[in-house]
C-alpha positions as a Markdown table, in Angstrom:
| # | Residue | x | y | z |
|---|---|---|---|---|
| 1 | Unk | 0.0 | 0.1 | 0.1 |
| 2 | Unk | 1.6 | 3.2 | -0.9 |
| 3 | Unk | 2.1 | 6.0 | 1.5 |
| 4 | Unk | 1.2 | 9.6 | 0.2 |
| 5 | Unk | 2.9 | 12.3 | 1.6 |
| 6 | Unk | 0.0 | 14.6 | 1.4 |
| 7 | Unk | -2.5 | 12.2 | 3.5 |
| 8 | Unk | -2.0 | 11.8 | 7.3 |
| 9 | Unk | -1.3 | 8.3 | 8.6 |
| 10 | Unk | -4.1 | 7.1 | 10.8 |
| 11 | Unk | -3.2 | 5.3 | 14.0 |
| 12 | Unk | -5.1 | 3.9 | 16.7 |
| 13 | Unk | -4.5 | 5.7 | 19.9 |
| 14 | Unk | -2.9 | 3.6 | 22.7 |
| 15 | Unk | -4.6 | 3.9 | 26.0 |
| 16 | Unk | -2.3 | 5.5 | 28.7 |
| 17 | Unk | -2.2 | 2.5 | 30.8 |
| 18 | Unk | -1.7 | 0.0 | 28.0 |
| 19 | Unk | 1.7 | -1.4 | 26.7 |
| 20 | Unk | 2.6 | -1.8 | 23.0 |
| 21 | Unk | 3.1 | -5.5 | 23.6 |
| 22 | Unk | 0.0 | -7.7 | 23.9 |
| 23 | Unk | 0.9 | -10.5 | 26.4 |
| 24 | Unk | -1.9 | -12.7 | 24.6 |
| 25 | Unk | -1.4 | -12.0 | 20.8 |
| 26 | Unk | -4.2 | -13.3 | 18.7 |
| 27 | Unk | -3.6 | -17.0 | 17.4 |
| 28 | Unk | -5.6 | -18.9 | 15.1 |
| 29 | Unk | -6.7 | -21.2 | 18.0 |
| 30 | Unk | -7.6 | -18.1 | 20.1 |
| 31 | Unk | -9.5 | -16.5 | 17.2 |
| 32 | Unk | -11.4 | -20.0 | 16.7 |
| 33 | Unk | -12.4 | -20.1 | 20.2 |
| 34 | Unk | -13.9 | -16.6 | 20.3 |
| 35 | Unk | -15.7 | -17.3 | 17.0 |
| 36 | Unk | -17.4 | -20.5 | 18.1 |
| 37 | Unk | -20.2 | -18.8 | 19.6 |
| 38 | Unk | -21.1 | -16.7 | 16.6 |
| 39 | Unk | -21.1 | -19.9 | 14.6 |
| 40 | Unk | -23.1 | -21.7 | 17.4 |
| 41 | Unk | -25.8 | -19.1 | 17.7 |
| 42 | Unk | -27.8 | -20.1 | 14.6 |
| 43 | Unk | -27.6 | -23.8 | 15.8 |
| 44 | Unk | -28.9 | -22.8 | 19.2 |
| 45 | Unk | -31.9 | -21.0 | 17.4 |
| 46 | Unk | -32.4 | -24.0 | 15.1 |
| 47 | Unk | -32.4 | -26.5 | 18.0 |
| 48 | Unk | -34.9 | -24.5 | 19.8 |
| 49 | Unk | -37.2 | -24.5 | 16.7 |
| 50 | Unk | -36.6 | -20.8 | 16.1 |
| 51 | Unk | -35.8 | -19.2 | 12.7 |
| 52 | Unk | -34.6 | -15.7 | 13.7 |
| 53 | Unk | -31.2 | -15.7 | 15.5 |
| 54 | Unk | -31.5 | -13.1 | 18.3 |
| 55 | Unk | -28.9 | -11.8 | 20.9 |
| 56 | Unk | -30.2 | -14.4 | 23.4 |
| 57 | Unk | -29.1 | -17.3 | 21.2 |
| 58 | Unk | -25.7 | -15.6 | 20.8 |
| 59 | Unk | -25.6 | -15.2 | 24.8 |
| 60 | Unk | -26.5 | -18.8 | 25.2 |
| 61 | Unk | -23.7 | -20.0 | 22.7 |
| 62 | Unk | -21.2 | -17.8 | 24.6 |
| 63 | Unk | -22.2 | -18.9 | 28.0 |
| 64 | Unk | -22.3 | -22.6 | 27.1 |
| 65 | Unk | -18.4 | -22.5 | 26.4 |
| 66 | Unk | -17.2 | -24.0 | 29.9 |
| 67 | Unk | -14.0 | -21.9 | 29.9 |
| 68 | Unk | -15.1 | -19.2 | 27.5 |
| 69 | Unk | -14.3 | -15.5 | 28.0 |
| 70 | Unk | -18.0 | -14.6 | 28.7 |
| 71 | Unk | -18.4 | -16.8 | 31.6 |
| 72 | Unk | -15.0 | -15.5 | 33.0 |
| 73 | Unk | -16.2 | -11.9 | 32.5 |
| 74 | Unk | -19.5 | -12.7 | 34.2 |
| 75 | Unk | -17.8 | -14.5 | 37.2 |
| 76 | Unk | -15.3 | -11.6 | 37.6 |
| 77 | Unk | -18.2 | -9.1 | 37.6 |
| 78 | Unk | -19.5 | -11.2 | 40.6 |
| 79 | Unk | -22.4 | -12.8 | 39.0 |
| 80 | Unk | -23.3 | -16.5 | 38.6 |
| 81 | Unk | -22.5 | -17.6 | 35.1 |
| 82 | Unk | -24.6 | -20.7 | 35.5 |
| 83 | Unk | -27.5 | -19.0 | 36.7 |
| 84 | Unk | -27.1 | -16.5 | 33.6 |
| 85 | Unk | -27.1 | -19.5 | 31.3 |
| 86 | Unk | -30.2 | -20.9 | 32.9 |
| 87 | Unk | -32.1 | -17.6 | 32.7 |
| 88 | Unk | -30.9 | -17.2 | 29.0 |
| 89 | Unk | -32.0 | -20.8 | 28.2 |
| 90 | Unk | -35.5 | -20.0 | 29.8 |
| 91 | Unk | -35.9 | -16.9 | 27.7 |
| 92 | Unk | -34.9 | -18.8 | 24.5 |
| 93 | Unk | -37.6 | -21.4 | 25.3 |
| 94 | Unk | -40.2 | -18.8 | 25.5 |
| 95 | Unk | -39.5 | -17.4 | 22.3 |
| 96 | Unk | -41.9 | -18.3 | 19.3 |
| 97 | Unk | -41.2 | -21.6 | 17.5 |
| 98 | Unk | -41.8 | -22.5 | 13.9 |
| 99 | Unk | -42.0 | -25.9 | 12.2 |
| 100 | Unk | -41.7 | -27.4 | 8.8 |
| 101 | Unk | -39.0 | -26.4 | 6.0 |
| 102 | Unk | -38.5 | -22.8 | 7.6 |
| 103 | Unk | -37.4 | -24.2 | 10.8 |
| 104 | Unk | -33.9 | -25.0 | 9.2 |
| 105 | Unk | -33.5 | -21.6 | 7.7 |
| 106 | Unk | -31.9 | -19.3 | 10.3 |
| 107 | Unk | -31.7 | -15.5 | 9.6 |
| 108 | Unk | -30.2 | -12.9 | 12.0 |
| 109 | Unk | -32.6 | -10.6 | 13.9 |
| 110 | Unk | -32.3 | -6.9 | 13.8 |
| 111 | Unk | -30.0 | -6.7 | 16.8 |
| 112 | Unk | -27.6 | -8.9 | 15.0 |
| 113 | Unk | -27.8 | -7.4 | 11.6 |
| 114 | Unk | -24.7 | -5.8 | 10.1 |
| 115 | Unk | -26.6 | -3.4 | 7.9 |
């Protein structure tokens, strides 16, 4: 990518207490573990008989990761990760269900859309 003298170079600011060296640099394994919940959210909707993938499906998938970042953050905040998963699962079960061919065609809900 060419550098143009007439254009400023954009850099992300480093927070004052941050160091330039990340002690946990991203690796394919770490990135894969973090994206598993995104991939699992549509399956959570499908297994619950729901067509629209909502934020509760993503939260359920995140909280189902036994040693995942979400469970650690919730625990660090002083909350019970198991209770949050149970409450999220109860919320998912209360959502409308569909059947037939459409039950296997998941789409992202408005909160998860990128547009």
